[in-house]
C-alpha positions as CSV (number, residue, x, y, z in Angstrom):
1,M,93.2,106.8,151.2
2,D,89.9,104.9,151.0
3,T,87.7,105.2,153.9
4,R,84.8,102.9,155.0
5,P,82.3,104.5,157.5
6,P,81.5,104.4,160.0
7,L,84.8,104.7,161.4
8,P,86.3,103.8,164.7
9,P,86.2,104.5,167.6
10,F,82.9,102.8,167.4
11,T,79.5,103.6,169.3
12,H,76.7,100.6,170.0
13,E,74.9,102.3,167.0
14,T,78.0,102.3,164.6
15,A,78.9,98.7,165.7
16,V,75.8,97.6,164.8
17,Q,75.8,99.3,161.2
18,K,79.3,98.1,160.7
19,V,77.9,94.6,161.3
20,R,75.1,94.7,159.2
21,L,77.2,96.2,156.2
22,A,79.5,93.4,156.5
23,E,76.6,90.8,156.6
24,D,75.3,92.5,153.5
25,G,78.6,92.5,151.8
26,W,79.3,88.7,152.4
27,N,75.7,88.0,151.2
28,T,76.5,89.5,147.7
29,R,78.9,86.4,147.4
30,D,81.1,88.8,145.3
31,A,84.6,88.3,146.5
32,A,86.1,91.4,144.5
33,R,83.6,93.6,146.1
34,V,83.7,92.3,149.6
35,S,87.5,92.3,149.6
36,L,87.7,95.9,148.9
37,A,86.4,96.3,152.8
38,Y,89.7,95.1,153.8
39,T,93.1,96.8,154.3
40,E,95.9,95.9,151.7
41,D,98.0,94.0,154.6
42,T,94.7,92.5,155.9
43,V,95.4,89.3,158.2
44,W,92.8,86.8,158.5
45,R,92.5,83.4,160.4
46,N,89.7,81.4,158.9
47,R,89.5,77.6,160.0
48,T,92.8,76.3,158.9
49,D,93.2,79.2,156.4
50,F,95.6,82.3,157.1
51,P,95.0,84.6,154.1
52,V,97.5,87.6,154.3
53,G,96.6,90.7,152.1
54,R,93.4,91.8,150.3
55,E,94.3,89.6,147.2
56,A,94.7,86.5,149.5
57,A,91.2,87.4,150.9
58,R,89.6,87.8,147.8
59,A,91.0,84.6,146.4
60,F,90.0,82.9,149.7
61,L,86.3,84.1,149.4
62,E,86.1,83.0,145.5
63,Q,87.0,79.6,146.6
64,K,84.6,79.7,149.7
65,W,81.8,80.6,147.5
66,A,82.5,78.4,144.8
67,R,81.8,75.3,147.2
68,E,79.4,76.9,149.8
69,L,76.4,77.1,147.3
70,D,73.3,79.2,148.0
71,Y,75.2,80.9,150.8
72,R,73.0,83.1,153.3
73,L,74.4,84.5,156.2
74,I,73.4,86.4,159.7
75,K,75.6,88.1,161.8
76,E,75.0,89.9,165.4
77,L,77.0,92.1,167.3
78,W,78.4,90.5,170.4
79,A,80.9,93.2,171.8
80,F,82.7,96.3,170.6
81,A,85.5,98.5,171.9
82,G,87.6,101.4,170.2
83,N,88.5,100.0,166.9
84,R,87.3,96.3,167.6
85,I,84.2,94.4,167.2
86,A,83.3,90.8,168.0
87,V,80.4,89.2,166.3
88,R,78.8,86.0,166.3
89,Y,77.1,84.5,162.9
90,A,75.3,81.7,161.5
91,Y,75.2,80.9,157.6
92,E,73.6,78.1,155.4
93,S,74.8,76.7,152.3
94,H,75.0,73.4,150.7
95,D,77.8,71.5,149.0
96,A,77.9,70.2,145.4
97,S,76.1,66.9,146.5
98,G,73.2,69.1,147.9
99,Q,74.2,68.6,151.6
100,W,72.9,71.4,153.5
101,F,74.8,72.8,156.5
102,R,74.3,75.4,159.3
103,S,77.6,77.2,160.2
104,F,78.2,78.8,163.3
105,G,80.9,81.0,164.2
106,N,82.4,83.8,166.1
107,E,84.7,86.6,164.6
108,N,87.0,89.2,166.1
109,W,87.8,92.4,163.9
110,E,90.0,95.3,164.2
111,F,89.8,98.1,162.0
112,A,92.4,100.7,160.9
113,P,91.4,104.5,161.2
114,N,90.0,104.5,158.0
115,G,87.3,101.9,158.6
116,L,88.8,99.1,156.6
117,M,89.2,95.8,158.6
118,K,92.8,95.0,159.3
119,R,92.4,91.9,160.9
120,R,89.7,89.0,161.0
121,F,89.9,86.0,163.1
122,A,87.0,83.4,162.8
123,C,86.0,80.3,164.5
124,I,83.5,78.2,162.7
125,N,81.8,74.8,163.3
126,D,79.5,73.1,160.4
127,L,76.2,71.3,161.3
128,A,75.0,68.9,158.6
129,I,71.1,69.7,158.3
130,D,68.5,68.3,156.4
131,E,66.8,71.0,153.9
132,S,63.6,70.8,155.9
133,Q,65.7,72.4,158.8
134,R,66.8,75.4,156.9
135,L,65.8,78.8,158.4
136,F,67.5,81.2,156.0
137,H,64.9,81.2,153.1
138,W,65.1,84.8,151.9
139,P,66.2,85.3,147.9
140,L,70.0,85.2,147.4
141,G,71.6,88.6,148.5
142,R,70.8,91.0,151.3
143,R,68.8,89.6,154.0
144,P,65.6,91.6,154.3
145,D,65.1,93.9,157.5
146,D,62.0,92.0,158.5
147,H,63.7,88.6,158.4
148,P,64.5,87.5,162.2
149,G,68.2,87.8,163.4
150,L,70.0,85.0,165.4
151,S,68.5,85.8,168.6
152,E,65.0,85.8,167.2
153,L,65.7,82.6,165.7
154,G,67.0,80.9,168.9
155,L,70.5,80.6,167.3
């Protein structure tokens, strides 16, 4: 069985680490790689999409990142207990027409004993912004350690 440390039950330190690892993964925009962090039978709710299974999650992510261009994400721990973590997050991306968006959301995660995510429930709101209003300016990929997080940015 694959394992994906840190493993539940989470401490504050390991929950923060798990959140950052998830952020780093999603910022790769590599759907095949990111999907490996989820159980084979993972269950998601993402807006109006309800992917079930790792392959459905991978396909969902491929479609997401094909339309959400120059995607940059910041996640922040909200709460944790046992094998569950709640996060809040924001990401910036633009569509094919060049319209930028800042998308705000909350996620509830449940992990299997091996550290793979079994359930992911997301609620997301999109705000159209001008390019001049962007706050996430690092090169595509992992957010630099010295880049402010959500709280520091007032989000």
